C-alpha positions in Angstrom: 3.3 -67.9 -130.7 4.5 -65.9 -128.0 2.8 -63.1 -127.0 3.9 -59.3 -126.2 3.3 -58.3 -122.7 4.9 -55.3 -120.5 8.3 -55.6 -122.5 8.1 -59.4 -122.0 7.5 -62.2 -124.9 5.9 -65.0 -122.9 5.0 -68.5 -123.9 4.3 -71.4 -121.6 8.2 -72.6 -121.4 10.0 -69.3 -122.3 10.2 -65.8 -121.1 12.8 -62.8 -121.8 13.5 -58.9 -122.2 13.6 -57.4 -125.4 16.5 -55.0 -125.9 15.9 -51.7 -126.5 17.7 -51.4 -129.8 18.3 -47.7 -129.1 20.7 -48.9 -126.8 22.6 -50.3 -129.4 25.2 -48.7 -131.9 26.8 -50.2 -135.2 30.5 -50.7 -135.7 30.3 -47.8 -138.2 28.5 -45.7 -136.0 31.2 -46.3 -133.2 33.9 -45.8 -135.5 32.9 -42.7 -136.5 32.2 -41.6 -133.0 35.8 -42.6 -131.9 37.4 -41.3 -135.5 38.7 -44.6 -136.0 38.2 -47.4 -138.5 35.7 -50.1 -138.4 38.5 -53.0 -138.6 39.7 -51.4 -135.3 36.7 -51.4 -133.4 36.0 -54.8 -134.6 39.2 -56.2 -133.5 39.1 -54.3 -130.1 36.0 -56.1 -129.1 37.1 -59.3 -130.6 40.3 -58.8 -128.5 38.2 -58.1 -125.6 40.1 -54.3 -125.3 37.2 -52.2 -125.2 34.8 -52.5 -122.7 31.8 -50.8 -124.3 30.4 -53.7 -126.3 30.8 -57.5 -127.4 31.7 -59.6 -130.2 30.5 -63.0 -130.1 31.4 -65.9 -132.4 28.9 -68.9 -132.7 30.3 -72.4 -132.5 31.5 -73.8 -135.9 31.4 -70.1 -137.6 33.8 -67.6 -138.7 31.6 -64.4 -138.7 31.0 -62.4 -135.3 28.1 -60.8 -134.2 28.6 -57.1 -132.4 26.7 -55.4 -129.6 27.9 -52.0 -128.6 26.4 -50.2 -125.8 25.3 -46.5 -126.5 25.8 -45.3 -123.0 29.4 -46.6 -122.6 30.6 -45.6 -125.7 
């Protein structure tokens, strides 16, 4: 089991930084802040029109996962 140490999870093979979840914003919150629909925000991220976040679709999946940076919004 990895152990938490100074903002990092470490074991013998893997080390990665945990993102501060307060930096991210939900699709609903971003849409409200922009005065737009949630679908508008999703489509803008998927088409790489917006630079404040990312839309990622895993291989063989139809669903997207979204990350929106609060500071860039």
